[in-house]
N, C-alpha and C positions, 0 to 999 in steps of 0.2 A: 545866254539862255539855250537847254539840247534842244538839234533840231530834230523834230519827228524823223521818225525808223522808218525805213521800208516792209510793209506788213500786207501782206498777201494769201488768198485762201479763195479756191474754187467758192466753198460756199456763202460764200459773201465779193461777189467780185469786183477790183474796183477798177473806177474810170482814169485811164490816163489823159490829161492834154496834153499838147505839144505846144512851145514855145517856141517861136524862129525867127524872132527881132534880127534883125540886121545890124540893130548897133540900139546905144544904150536908150537915144531916144523913142527904139522900135519897144525896148523895152519896157518900159512906163507904158507905151502905151497899149501894148498887150495886157499887162497884167492890170491897167486902170479897167479895160475893157474883159477878164477875167472875174475882175471884184465886182462889179457892175451886172453883170451874168449869174454870178454868183447869188447876190443879190436877191434879185428879179424872182429866180427859181425859186429861191427859200421862201417870196411873200406871193409866190402863187401855186407854189407846193403843200402848203398847209402842213405841211409832217418834219418841217425843222429839218431835214434831210437834205444832204450836198450834191450840188451837179457833177464835182466833180474831187476824185483822191488825191492825186497825184499830179505833178507834169513833170513834163520831159522839159529840157534845154537841151537844144540843138548846137553845139559850140558849131557843129563844121558852117553854119549859117551866119556866124557871126565875123562880122568883117573887121574891128578891133583888131581882135586875135589875127584875123587872117593876112591882114595888113601889114603884120609883125612880122610873120615867117613867111610873107614873101619880097617882104623889100630889107630886113634887116639880115645880113649875113649872122648865122648862130644867134638866131635870139630862139628860137625851137629850144637849141640847145642850151642855153643859157634862162630859161625856165618861165609857160607859158602865161607872166603876169595878169596879161589882158582877159585873159580867158576864167582865170582864178576871179579879176574883179569882178566880173559881167557874173560868176555865179554867187560874189558874195549882194552883188547889188538887187539879183532878184532874190535872192532867198529871203533878205531884207522886207522886201516889199511882200514875201508871201512867208510870213514867217510860222503859221500853222500847215503849212502842205508839202509833205514832202518830195524833194529834189531829185529829179533823175539826171544825170547830166552824161551827155549822149555827143560824142564826135564821131560822124556817120561818114568813112571814108567814100567816096566816088565810086570808088565798086560794090560798095554794098548799098548804091543807091544815096550815098550824100552830097555833098556841095564841095569838096576839100580833099588832098593829099596831106598828108604828114608823111615824112621820114619815119621808120623803125622806132628808132630809138626816141623822138619827136612824139609819137605816139604814145609811148609807154612814160614821158617825161609828162604828159599830158593829163594820162590820167591818174599818173601820184601825185599834183598839183594838184589836181581837182579834190580827189580823195582827201589829201593831208590840208584842203581848206576847213573841212569841217563843217562844211554846208552842204552837202549834197548827202540824201539819205542814200545814195547808190549812185554809181557808174556803171556804164557800159562798155561790156568789152567785145569784139567782135571775135566770133569763136575758130575764126579761120584763121585771125591774125597770125605774123606770124610770132610775134610778140607776145602773145594773148596770154599764156601763162607767168610771164616775167609783169605783164600788167594786173594779173586777177595780183600777183602776190606783194602787187605796188601796193595796189588798193587794199588787201587784209592788213597790209602793216599798219596802214590808217583809222582801221577799225571800221571801213568802208566795204558793205556790201556791193556786191557785183553780178547787173544782171548779162550774160552770157545772149547775145544773139547771134542772129543769122538770116540772111534774108537770099532768096532765089525770086527776083522781077521777071526771070522768063518762062517757069514752070514749075510743074508742083513736085517734087520727089516722089517715090515708090512710098511707100506706108511704113514700110522695115527702116528706110532710108533716114526718113522723118524722125522714128525711134531713137535709132542708133546716135543722132543728131543731139539730141536730147537726152542722152545718158551720158557723153561725153562728157555736154557742158556740166552737168551734174562732176560727175568723174574729175573734171579741171578744177574742181572748186569752189562755182558759181553758187549762188545763193537764189538765183530764180535763172531758170531756163527760156529763153524765147526765141519762137523761131514763126519767120511768115514766107508766103508762098504766094505763086500768080497761078490761079486756077484758069485753064482754057475750058474746061468744061465743067459741068454739075457734077460727075463721077473725080474731077481732083477736088472739089471742095469737100464729098466723101470722105476721102482721101485724109486730108487734113482730119477731118473729126474724129475718124478711126486713129490714127496714129496718136493725139492728142486724148482720147480713150483710155487707149493702151498702155502709152507711157504713164499718164494719171495714176494708175493702178502702182504701178510699183516707183513710181519717184518720190525722192523723201525731199522734194525741194517745190515750189510753185512753178507750173507751168505758164506760160504767155503766149497763146497761138492762133496763126489768124491766116486768112487767104483774103491778098487782095483785091480790090478792086471791086466793080459792084460785081459781079459773080459771087464774089464773098462774102458778101456785109453780113448774109447767118449768122458766121461764125465773130462779126464782131459784136453780136448781140445776142445769140443763145450758145457761144461757147462754153459759158463756166457750165453749164450742163454738162460737157464733155471732158471740163476738169481744166478749163483753161481761168487761170485766174485774176486774169484784168484783158482790160481792152483797151484802143486807142480811140479818143473820138474829137471833135472838135468843138473850138470854141471860137468862132470865126476865119482860122488859121488850120491846112491841113500841112501833114508830114511827109503821108505815103496815099496813095493809091486807093479810093474806098472809104475811107474815113468819114465817118456817117457826126451829126452835130449831136453834141454831148446829152441836151435835154433830149431828146427820140431814145439816145440809148439809154440814159435812165429808164425814160417810162419804159421801153419794149424789155429790161431786165425786170422790171416789177411784174409784169404782164405773167413773165415766164417763171418767176418764183419771184413773191412777194417776200417773203425772207430776205431777198440779196436785193431790194431795193434801196432806199437808204443805208448807208453802210454806218460802220462804228466806227472809232476814234479814227483820225487822219490817216489812210492810209488802208484800212481797214483791219479784220483779226490778225494777230500775230500769224506768224508763216511757219508750217510743222515742222 
């Protein structure tokens, strides 16, 4: 059965829900909770709309893979079999939902580290599984170009990402990073920043709007924390094609409940409420 593809467009923004389970039992529990929440939303909503459009699986939190890398000499070089097995299990539990597979290094706010070569091996293995609609590749990773090439060799889309947990870069810098991600060959460019003032939130919004007018790929941008919450519900107005929201578990500061985000999206743009086929309309 073909996997649903990654399709993002700011005209009908998508909601991405993180899956942060530590083990197989946790995966089962979190996916069961997603199914229950989605069914409750459909029953109460009355429009047939979906609660969420994609899930992001955080591989850096998945202990079966992390234990193998930590305890078996050469395990990462031999192939991240346990991560692939986890991805296959998750995808089987969510057959109609696109999965974004992400290993977030500790330097970018994640929970683990890998050698540069092991990182590329992981990206390639996840892409080769055929179960990920897309893989996340850290924009500034030393092997980013190789990781993108490896994903594309298996026909898997790439979300290039960058995170600044300390501050908000200048608008010109944000625009430049998003443009570089596109130049690297990514299908989606993502950046998350930490605002310290309301002006920082405006900077992120300004940069998103500027880049969206020139970009040939979808953008996903957000300001983290409570101060940046407006960007998580209104980002599409300025050109962001997706946002991250929660069904019980968070993966970054400031994520809001998915049902509330869906409601806010409808208030801001009724046409952007319930999205179309899984993952939203086709990307440009």
